DSSP file (Angstrom, degrees, kcal/mol; ACC not computed):
  #  RESIDUE AA STRUCTURE BP1 BP2  ACC     N-H-->O    O-->H-N    N-H-->O    O-->H-N    TCO  KAPPA ALPHA  PHI   PSI    X-CA   Y-CA   Z-CA
    1    1 A M              0   0    0      0, 0.0     4,-0.1     0, 0.0     0, 0.0   0.000 360.0 360.0 360.0 -19.2  -26.6  -15.4    0.4
    2    2 A S        +     0   0    0      2,-0.1     3,-0.1     3,-0.0     2,-0.0   0.779 360.0  86.9 -75.1 -23.9  -24.9  -17.9    2.6
    3    3 A Q  S    S-     0   0    0      1,-0.1     2,-0.0     0, 0.0     0, 0.0  -0.331  96.9 -82.5 -75.2 160.6  -23.2  -19.7   -0.3
    4    4 A K        -     0   0    0      1,-0.1     2,-0.4    -2,-0.0    -1,-0.1  -0.335  44.4-120.5 -66.3 139.7  -19.9  -18.5   -1.6
    5    5 A F        -     0   0    0     -3,-0.1     2,-0.5    -4,-0.1    -1,-0.1  -0.685  22.8-149.2 -86.2 127.2  -20.0  -15.6   -4.0
    6    6 A K    >>  -     0   0    0     -2,-0.4     4,-0.5     1,-0.1     3,-0.5  -0.854  12.8-164.7-103.0 123.8  -18.5  -16.3   -7.5
    7    7 A V  H >> S+     0   0    0     -2,-0.5     4,-1.4     1,-0.2     3,-0.7   0.760  84.4  76.6 -73.6 -24.5  -17.0  -13.4   -9.4
    8    8 A R  H 3> S+     0   0    0      1,-0.3     4,-0.6     2,-0.2    -1,-0.2   0.863  91.7  53.2 -54.0 -38.4  -17.1  -15.5  -12.5
    9    9 A K  H X> S+     0   0    0     -3,-0.5     3,-0.6     1,-0.2     4,-0.5   0.830 103.0  57.9 -68.2 -31.1  -20.8  -14.8  -12.8
   10   10 A L  H X< S+     0   0    0     -3,-0.7     3,-1.1    -4,-0.5    -1,-0.2   0.852  95.8  62.9 -68.1 -33.7  -20.2  -11.1  -12.6
   11   11 A R  H 3< S+     0   0    0     -4,-1.4    -1,-0.2     1,-0.3    -2,-0.2   0.756 100.4  53.6 -66.2 -22.5  -17.9  -11.1  -15.7
   12   12 A D  H << S+     0   0    0     -3,-0.6    -1,-0.3    -4,-0.6    -2,-0.2   0.678  92.8  93.1 -83.1 -18.1  -20.8  -12.3  -17.9
   13   13 A Q  S << S-     0   0    0     -3,-1.1    -3,-0.0    -4,-0.5     0, 0.0  -0.330  80.9-109.4 -77.2 157.9  -23.1   -9.4  -16.8
   14   14 A K     >  -     0   0    0      1,-0.1     4,-2.1    -2,-0.1     3,-0.3  -0.486  29.4-112.0 -80.3 155.8  -23.5   -6.1  -18.6
   15   15 A P  H  > S+     0   0    0      0, 0.0     4,-2.4     0, 0.0     5,-0.2   0.843 116.4  56.4 -58.9 -34.3  -22.1   -3.0  -17.0
   16   16 A E  H  > S+     0   0    0      2,-0.2     4,-2.0     1,-0.2     5,-0.1   0.917 108.3  46.9 -64.8 -41.9  -25.7   -1.6  -16.5
   17   17 A E  H  > S+     0   0    0     -3,-0.3     4,-2.5     1,-0.2     5,-0.2   0.901 111.3  52.0 -65.0 -40.4  -26.7   -4.6  -14.5
   18   18 A L  H  X S+     0   0    0     -4,-2.1     4,-2.3     1,-0.2    -2,-0.2   0.922 109.8  48.3 -62.2 -43.8  -23.5   -4.5  -12.5
   19   19 A L  H  X S+     0   0    0     -4,-2.4     4,-2.1     2,-0.2    -1,-0.2   0.880 110.6  51.8 -64.7 -37.5  -24.1   -0.8  -11.6
   20   20 A K  H  X S+     0   0    0     -4,-2.0     4,-1.7     2,-0.2    -2,-0.2   0.934 112.3  44.8 -64.0 -46.4  -27.7   -1.6  -10.6
   21   21 A D  H  X S+     0   0    0     -4,-2.5     4,-2.3     1,-0.2    -2,-0.2   0.861 110.0  56.5 -65.0 -35.4  -26.6   -4.4   -8.3
   22   22 A L  H  X S+     0   0    0     -4,-2.3     4,-2.4    -5,-0.2    -1,-0.2   0.904 104.9  51.0 -63.6 -41.6  -23.8   -2.2   -6.9
   23   23 A E  H  X S+     0   0    0     -4,-2.1     4,-2.2     2,-0.2    -1,-0.2   0.892 108.9  51.9 -63.3 -39.1  -26.4    0.5   -5.9
   24   24 A K  H  X S+     0   0    0     -4,-1.7     4,-2.3     1,-0.2    -2,-0.2   0.923 110.3  48.7 -61.6 -43.7  -28.5   -2.2   -4.1
   25   25 A L  H  X S+     0   0    0     -4,-2.3     4,-2.4     1,-0.2    -2,-0.2   0.898 109.8  51.3 -64.8 -39.9  -25.4   -3.3   -2.2
   26   26 A K  H  X S+     0   0    0     -4,-2.4     4,-2.0     1,-0.2    -1,-0.2   0.894 109.9  50.3 -64.3 -38.5  -24.5    0.2   -1.2
   27   27 A G  H  X S+     0   0    0     -4,-2.2     4,-2.1     2,-0.2    -2,-0.2   0.906 109.7  50.5 -63.5 -41.6  -28.0    0.7    0.1
   28   28 A E  H  X S+     0   0    0     -4,-2.3     4,-2.5     1,-0.2    -2,-0.2   0.896 108.5  52.6 -62.9 -40.1  -27.8   -2.5    2.1
   29   29 A L  H  X S+     0   0    0     -4,-2.4     4,-2.3     1,-0.2    -1,-0.2   0.897 107.7  51.2 -63.0 -40.2  -24.5   -1.3    3.6
   30   30 A I  H  X S+     0   0    0     -4,-2.0     4,-2.3     2,-0.2    -1,-0.2   0.917 110.2  49.6 -62.9 -42.6  -26.1    2.0    4.6
   31   31 A Q  H  X S+     0   0    0     -4,-2.1     4,-2.3     1,-0.2    -2,-0.2   0.914 110.8  49.7 -62.1 -42.8  -28.9    0.1    6.3
   32   32 A L  H  X S+     0   0    0     -4,-2.5     4,-1.7     1,-0.2    -1,-0.2   0.894 110.8  49.5 -64.1 -39.0  -26.5   -2.2    8.1
   33   33 A R  H  X S+     0   0    0     -4,-2.3     4,-1.8     2,-0.2    -1,-0.2   0.882 110.7  49.4 -68.9 -37.2  -24.5    0.8    9.3
   34   34 A T  H  X S+     0   0    0     -4,-2.3     4,-1.9     1,-0.2    -1,-0.2   0.888 110.4  50.6 -68.6 -36.4  -27.6    2.6   10.6
   35   35 A S  H  <>S+     0   0    0     -4,-2.3     5,-1.8     1,-0.2    -1,-0.2   0.830 106.9  55.9 -68.7 -29.4  -28.7   -0.5   12.4
   36   36 A K  H ><5S+     0   0    0     -4,-1.7     3,-1.2     3,-0.2    -2,-0.2   0.915 108.3  47.0 -65.3 -42.5  -25.2   -0.7   14.0
   37   37 A V  H 3<5S+     0   0    0     -4,-1.8    -2,-0.2     1,-0.3    -1,-0.2   0.875 110.2  52.8 -66.9 -37.1  -25.6    2.8   15.4
   38   38 A S  T 3<5S-     0   0    0     -4,-1.9    -1,-0.3    -5,-0.1    -2,-0.2   0.015 126.7 -97.9 -90.8  30.3  -29.0    2.0   16.7
   39   39 A A  T < 5 -     0   0    0     -3,-1.2    -3,-0.2     1,-0.1    -2,-0.1   0.949  57.9-176.7  57.7  58.8  -27.7   -1.1   18.6
   40   40 A G      < -     0   0    0     -5,-1.8    -1,-0.1    -8,-0.2     2,-0.0  -0.238  34.6 -78.4 -77.3 172.7  -28.7   -3.8   16.1
   41   41 A N    >>  -     0   0    0      1,-0.1     4,-1.4    -2,-0.0     3,-0.6  -0.344  37.3-116.8 -75.3 157.9  -28.1   -7.5   16.6
   42   42 A A  H 3> S+     0   0    0      1,-0.2     4,-1.4     2,-0.2    -1,-0.1   0.752 109.0  65.7 -67.3 -25.4  -24.7   -9.0   16.2
   43   43 A Q  H 34 S+     0   0    0      1,-0.2     4,-0.5     2,-0.2    -1,-0.2   0.909 104.9  43.7 -65.0 -41.4  -25.8  -11.2   13.3
   44   44 A K  H X4 S+     0   0    0     -3,-0.6     3,-1.2     1,-0.2     4,-0.5   0.871 108.1  59.1 -70.2 -36.0  -26.5   -8.2   11.1
   45   45 A L  H >< S+     0   0    0     -4,-1.4     3,-1.0     1,-0.3     4,-0.4   0.815  97.7  60.3 -65.5 -29.1  -23.3   -6.5   12.1
   46   46 A G  T 3X S+     0   0    0     -4,-1.4     4,-0.7     1,-0.2     3,-0.4   0.730  95.7  63.6 -68.6 -21.2  -21.2   -9.5   10.8
   47   47 A R  H <> S+     0   0    0     -3,-1.2     4,-2.8    -4,-0.5     5,-0.3   0.675  81.4  80.2 -77.0 -16.7  -22.7   -8.9    7.4
   48   48 A I  H <> S+     0   0    0     -3,-1.0     4,-2.3    -4,-0.5    -1,-0.2   0.932  94.4  46.3 -57.7 -46.3  -21.0   -5.5    7.1
   49   49 A G  H  > S+     0   0    0     -4,-0.4     4,-2.2    -3,-0.4    -1,-0.2   0.894 112.5  50.2 -63.1 -40.5  -17.7   -7.0    6.1
   50   50 A L  H  X S+     0   0    0     -4,-0.7     4,-2.3     2,-0.2    -2,-0.2   0.912 111.1  48.3 -64.3 -42.7  -19.3   -9.4    3.6
   51   51 A V  H  X S+     0   0    0     -4,-2.8     4,-2.4     2,-0.2    -2,-0.2   0.896 110.6  51.6 -66.2 -39.1  -21.2   -6.6    1.9
   52   52 A R  H  X S+     0   0    0     -4,-2.3     4,-2.1    -5,-0.3    -1,-0.2   0.914 110.8  48.0 -63.5 -41.8  -18.1   -4.4    1.7
   53   53 A K  H  X S+     0   0    0     -4,-2.2     4,-2.0     2,-0.2    -1,-0.2   0.892 111.0  50.9 -65.8 -38.4  -16.1   -7.3    0.1
   54   54 A R  H  X S+     0   0    0     -4,-2.3     4,-2.3     2,-0.2    -2,-0.2   0.900 108.8  51.4 -66.2 -39.5  -18.9   -7.9   -2.3
   55   55 A I  H  X S+     0   0    0     -4,-2.4     4,-2.6     1,-0.2    -1,-0.2   0.911 108.7  52.2 -61.2 -41.6  -19.0   -4.2   -3.3
   56   56 A A  H  X S+     0   0    0     -4,-2.1     4,-2.3     1,-0.2    -2,-0.2   0.891 108.2  50.8 -62.5 -39.2  -15.2   -4.4   -3.8
   57   57 A K  H  X S+     0   0    0     -4,-2.0     4,-2.2     2,-0.2    -1,-0.2   0.914 110.4  49.0 -65.2 -42.5  -15.7   -7.4   -6.2
   58   58 A Y  H  X S+     0   0    0     -4,-2.3     4,-2.5     1,-0.2    -2,-0.2   0.935 112.4  47.9 -61.3 -45.9  -18.3   -5.5   -8.2
   59   59 A L  H  X S+     0   0    0     -4,-2.6     4,-2.6     1,-0.2    -1,-0.2   0.879 109.7  53.4 -64.0 -37.2  -16.1   -2.4   -8.5
   60   60 A T  H  X S+     0   0    0     -4,-2.3     4,-2.3     2,-0.2    -1,-0.2   0.931 110.9  45.4 -62.1 -45.8  -13.1   -4.6   -9.5
   61   61 A V  H  X S+     0   0    0     -4,-2.2     4,-2.4     2,-0.2    -2,-0.2   0.906 112.8  50.9 -65.5 -41.6  -15.1   -6.2  -12.3
   62   62 A I  H  X S+     0   0    0     -4,-2.5     4,-2.2     1,-0.2    -2,-0.2   0.929 112.1  47.0 -61.6 -45.3  -16.5   -2.9  -13.5
   63   63 A N  H  X S+     0   0    0     -4,-2.6     4,-2.4     1,-0.2    -1,-0.2   0.882 111.1  51.7 -65.7 -38.0  -13.0   -1.3  -13.6
   64   64 A Q  H  X S+     0   0    0     -4,-2.3     4,-2.5     2,-0.2    -1,-0.2   0.915 109.9  49.2 -64.1 -42.1  -11.6   -4.3  -15.5
   65   65 A Q  H  X S+     0   0    0     -4,-2.4     4,-2.2     2,-0.2    -2,-0.2   0.912 111.4  49.3 -63.9 -41.7  -14.4   -4.1  -18.1
   66   66 A R  H  X S+     0   0    0     -4,-2.2     4,-2.4     2,-0.2    -2,-0.2   0.920 111.7  49.0 -63.2 -43.1  -13.8   -0.4  -18.5
   67   67 A R  H  X S+     0   0    0     -4,-2.4     4,-2.8     1,-0.2    -2,-0.2   0.924 111.0  49.5 -63.0 -43.9  -10.0   -0.9  -18.9
   68   68 A D  H  X S+     0   0    0     -4,-2.5     4,-2.4     1,-0.2    -1,-0.2   0.897 110.7  51.0 -61.6 -39.6  -10.5   -3.7  -21.5
   69   69 A Q  H  X S+     0   0    0     -4,-2.2     4,-1.9     2,-0.2    -1,-0.2   0.917 112.1  45.8 -64.4 -43.3  -12.9   -1.5  -23.4
   70   70 A V  H  X S+     0   0    0     -4,-2.4     4,-1.9     2,-0.2    -2,-0.2   0.908 112.0  52.0 -66.5 -41.3  -10.4    1.4  -23.5
   71   71 A K  H  < S+     0   0    0     -4,-2.8     4,-0.4     1,-0.2    -2,-0.2   0.916 111.3  46.6 -61.1 -43.2   -7.6   -1.0  -24.5
   72   72 A S  H  < S+     0   0    0     -4,-2.4     3,-0.4     1,-0.2     4,-0.4   0.852 112.6  50.0 -69.6 -33.0   -9.6   -2.4  -27.4
   73   73 A S  H  < S+     0   0    0     -4,-1.9     3,-0.3     1,-0.2     4,-0.3   0.810 116.5  40.9 -75.2 -28.2  -10.6    1.1  -28.6
   74   74 A T  S  X S+     0   0    0     -4,-1.9     4,-1.8     1,-0.2     5,-0.4   0.354  86.9  96.9 -99.4   6.3   -7.0    2.4  -28.5
   75   75 A K  T  4 S+     0   0    0     -4,-0.4    -1,-0.2    -3,-0.4    -2,-0.1   0.885  85.3  47.1 -62.6 -38.8   -5.4   -0.7  -29.9
   76   76 A T  T  4 S+     0   0    0     -4,-0.4    -1,-0.2    -3,-0.3    -2,-0.1   0.866 111.6  49.3 -72.8 -36.1   -5.4    0.7  -33.5
   77   77 A S  T  4 S-     0   0    0     -4,-0.3    -1,-0.2     2,-0.1    -2,-0.2   0.803  96.0-141.6 -75.4 -27.2   -4.0    4.1  -32.5
   78   78 A G     <  +     0   0    0     -4,-1.8     2,-0.6     1,-0.2    -3,-0.1   0.475  65.1 111.5  82.9   0.9   -1.1    2.6  -30.4
   79   79 A K        -     0   0    0     -5,-0.4    -1,-0.2     6,-0.0    -2,-0.1  -0.926  49.5-164.6-114.5 112.4   -1.4    5.2  -27.7
   80   80 A L        -     0   0    0     -2,-0.6     5,-0.1     1,-0.1    -9,-0.1  -0.584  31.1 -97.3 -87.9 152.7   -2.6    4.0  -24.4
   81   81 A P    >>  -     0   0    0      0, 0.0     3,-1.4     0, 0.0     4,-0.7  -0.309  40.1-108.0 -61.9 157.3   -3.8    6.4  -21.6
   82   82 A V  G >4 S+     0   0    0      1,-0.3     3,-0.9     2,-0.2    -2,-0.1   0.867 116.8  54.8 -59.4 -40.3   -1.2    7.1  -19.0
   83   83 A D  G 34 S+     0   0    0      1,-0.2    -1,-0.3     4,-0.0     4,-0.1   0.651 108.5  49.8 -73.1 -12.3   -2.8    5.0  -16.3
   84   84 A L  G <4 S+     0   0    0     -3,-1.4    -1,-0.2     2,-0.1    -2,-0.2   0.519  91.9  96.4-100.5  -6.7   -2.9    1.9  -18.5
   85   85 A R  S << S-     0   0    0     -3,-0.9     2,-0.1    -4,-0.7    -6,-0.0  -0.316  92.0 -80.9 -76.4 164.5    0.7    2.1  -19.6
   86   86 A G        -     0   0    0      1,-0.1    -1,-0.1    -2,-0.0    -2,-0.1  -0.431  36.5-145.0 -65.3 138.9    3.5    0.1  -17.9
   87   87 A K        +     0   0    0     -2,-0.1     6,-0.1    -3,-0.1    -1,-0.1   0.977  40.2 148.6 -73.3 -56.4    4.6    1.7  -14.7
   88   88 A Q        -     0   0    0      4,-0.1     2,-0.3     5,-0.0    -1,-0.0  -0.079  60.3 -54.7  50.8-155.7    8.4    0.9  -14.6
   89   89 A T     >  -     0   0    0      1,-0.1     4,-2.4     0, 0.0     5,-0.2  -0.767  44.7-113.4-111.7 163.2   10.6    3.5  -13.0
   90   90 A R  H  > S+     0   0    0     -2,-0.3     4,-1.8     1,-0.2     5,-0.1   0.895 116.9  52.3 -61.9 -40.3   10.8    7.1  -13.8
   91   91 A A  H  > S+     0   0    0      1,-0.2     4,-1.1     2,-0.2    -1,-0.2   0.902 110.3  47.6 -63.7 -41.9   14.4    6.7  -15.1
   92   92 A I  H  4 S+     0   0    0      1,-0.2     3,-0.4     2,-0.2    -1,-0.2   0.910 111.7  50.4 -66.3 -41.6   13.4    3.9  -17.4
   93   93 A R  H  < S+     0   0    0     -4,-2.4    -1,-0.2     1,-0.2    -2,-0.2   0.840 115.8  42.2 -65.3 -32.1   10.4    5.9  -18.7
   94   94 A Q  H  < S+     0   0    0     -4,-1.8    -1,-0.2    -5,-0.2    -2,-0.2   0.548  89.1 105.1 -96.7  -7.0   12.5    9.0  -19.4
   95   95 A R  S  < S-     0   0    0     -4,-1.1    -3,-0.0    -3,-0.4     2,-0.0  -0.311  79.1 -91.4 -74.8 162.1   15.6    7.5  -20.9
   96   96 A L        -     0   0    0      1,-0.1    -1,-0.1     2,-0.1     2,-0.1  -0.286  38.0-114.9 -70.7 152.4   16.3    7.7  -24.7
   97   97 A T     >  -     0   0    0      1,-0.1     4,-2.2    -2,-0.0     5,-0.2  -0.309  34.2-100.6 -77.3 171.5   15.2    5.0  -27.1
   98   98 A R  H  > S+     0   0    0      1,-0.2     4,-1.5     2,-0.2     5,-0.1   0.903 123.6  47.8 -61.9 -41.8   17.8    2.9  -28.9
   99   99 A S  H  > S+     0   0    0      1,-0.2     4,-0.9     2,-0.2    -1,-0.2   0.874 110.6  51.6 -69.2 -35.7   17.4    5.0  -32.1
  100  100 A E  H  4 S+     0   0    0      1,-0.2     3,-0.4     2,-0.2    -1,-0.2   0.875 109.3  50.7 -67.5 -36.0   17.7    8.3  -30.2
  101  101 A R  H  < S+     0   0    0     -4,-2.2    -1,-0.2     1,-0.2    -2,-0.2   0.835 107.6  54.1 -67.8 -32.1   20.9    7.1  -28.6
  102  102 A A  H  < S+     0   0    0     -4,-1.5    -1,-0.2    -5,-0.2    -2,-0.2   0.683  85.2 104.8 -78.8 -17.6   22.4    6.1  -31.9
  103  103 A Q     <  -     0   0    0     -4,-0.9     2,-0.3    -3,-0.4    -3,-0.0  -0.341  52.7-165.2 -67.9 144.6   21.8    9.6  -33.5
  104  104 A K        -     0   0    0     -2,-0.0     2,-0.1     3,-0.0    -2,-0.1  -0.939  18.2-116.4-129.7 152.8   24.9   11.8  -33.9
  105  105 A T     >  -     0   0    0     -2,-0.3     4,-2.1     1,-0.1     5,-0.2  -0.332  34.5-105.2 -78.8 167.7   25.2   15.5  -34.7
  106  106 A D  H  > S+     0   0    0      1,-0.2     4,-2.6     2,-0.2     5,-0.2   0.899 122.6  54.2 -59.4 -40.8   26.9   16.8  -37.9
  107  107 A R  H  > S+     0   0    0      1,-0.2     4,-2.2     2,-0.2    -1,-0.2   0.903 107.7  49.4 -62.5 -41.0   30.0   17.7  -35.9
  108  108 A Q  H  > S+     0   0    0      2,-0.2     4,-2.3     1,-0.2    -1,-0.2   0.900 110.8  50.2 -65.1 -40.1   30.3   14.1  -34.5
  109  109 A W  H  X S+     0   0    0     -4,-2.1     4,-2.6     2,-0.2     5,-0.2   0.934 111.0  48.8 -63.0 -45.5   29.9   12.6  -38.0
  110  110 A K  H  X S+     0   0    0     -4,-2.6     4,-3.0     1,-0.2     5,-0.3   0.916 111.6  49.5 -60.6 -43.2   32.7   14.9  -39.3
  111  111 A R  H  X S+     0   0    0     -4,-2.2     4,-1.9    -5,-0.2    -1,-0.2   0.908 112.2  47.8 -64.0 -41.4   35.0   14.1  -36.4
  112  112 A L  H  < S+     0   0    0     -4,-2.3    -1,-0.2     2,-0.2    -2,-0.2   0.907 117.7  41.4 -65.0 -41.4   34.4   10.3  -36.9
  113  113 A N  H  < S+     0   0    0     -4,-2.6    -2,-0.2    -5,-0.2    -1,-0.2   0.900 120.6  40.1 -74.8 -41.0   35.0   10.5  -40.7
  114  114 A N  H  < S+     0   0    0     -4,-3.0    -3,-0.2     1,-0.3    -2,-0.2   0.789 125.7  33.0 -81.3 -28.1   37.9   12.9  -40.7
  115  115 A F  S  < S+     0   0    0     -4,-1.9    -1,-0.3    -5,-0.3    -2,-0.1  -0.616  78.4 180.0-129.0  73.0   39.8   11.5  -37.7
  116  116 A P        -     0   0    0      0, 0.0     2,-0.1     0, 0.0    -3,-0.1  -0.242  45.1 -79.1 -69.6 164.6   39.2    7.8  -37.5
  117  117 A L        -     0   0    0     -5,-0.1     2,-0.2     1,-0.1    -5,-0.0  -0.414  51.6-124.5 -63.6 134.7   40.8    5.7  -34.7
  118  118 A R        -     0   0    0     -2,-0.1     2,-0.5    -3,-0.1    -1,-0.1  -0.583  14.6-142.2 -85.5 144.2   44.4    5.0  -35.5
  119  119 A K        -     0   0    0     -2,-0.2     2,-0.4     2,-0.0    -1,-0.0  -0.916  15.8-162.6-107.8 128.2   45.7    1.5  -35.6
  120  120 A F        -     0   0    0     -2,-0.5     2,-0.5     2,-0.0    -2,-0.0  -0.885   7.6-152.2-112.1 139.4   49.2    0.9  -34.2
  121  121 A A        -     0   0    0     -2,-0.4     2,-0.4     0, 0.0    -2,-0.0  -0.939  16.8-140.4-108.1 131.4   51.4   -2.1  -34.8
  122  122 A L        -     0   0    0     -2,-0.5     2,-0.3     2,-0.0    -2,-0.0  -0.752   9.8-143.2 -94.3 135.1   53.8   -3.0  -32.0
  123  123 A K              0   0    0     -2,-0.4    -1,-0.0     1,-0.1     0, 0.0  -0.673 360.0 360.0 -92.4 150.0   57.3   -4.2  -32.9
  124  124 A E              0   0    0     -2,-0.3    -1,-0.1     0, 0.0    -2,-0.0   0.436 360.0 360.0 -96.9 360.0   59.0   -6.8  -30.8
């Protein structure tokens, strides 16, 4: 446990194994917190931060795997869930597409065709 923890190894594991290890870490965190309340030694209390960071790494890998799975399953349909789409700004998300902007009503077409822009030649 003293050596540096590599996330690379977690990416190779299956989700079931990750969840099992995550539950062990959560149990360890609970034990450390109870020992903190009951005046445990300072060496154990220093591990609380390490265990929390390790739990965060496990959760990060689990969430990444779930997102990748959802992305691959929805790749053919072309519609991603809202939380996986690009964030951008509200104005950008709601503005019209290029084809929608180019569309004109019947009245606009008639006006363009019947009253085209006039060209003037200037005399010197």
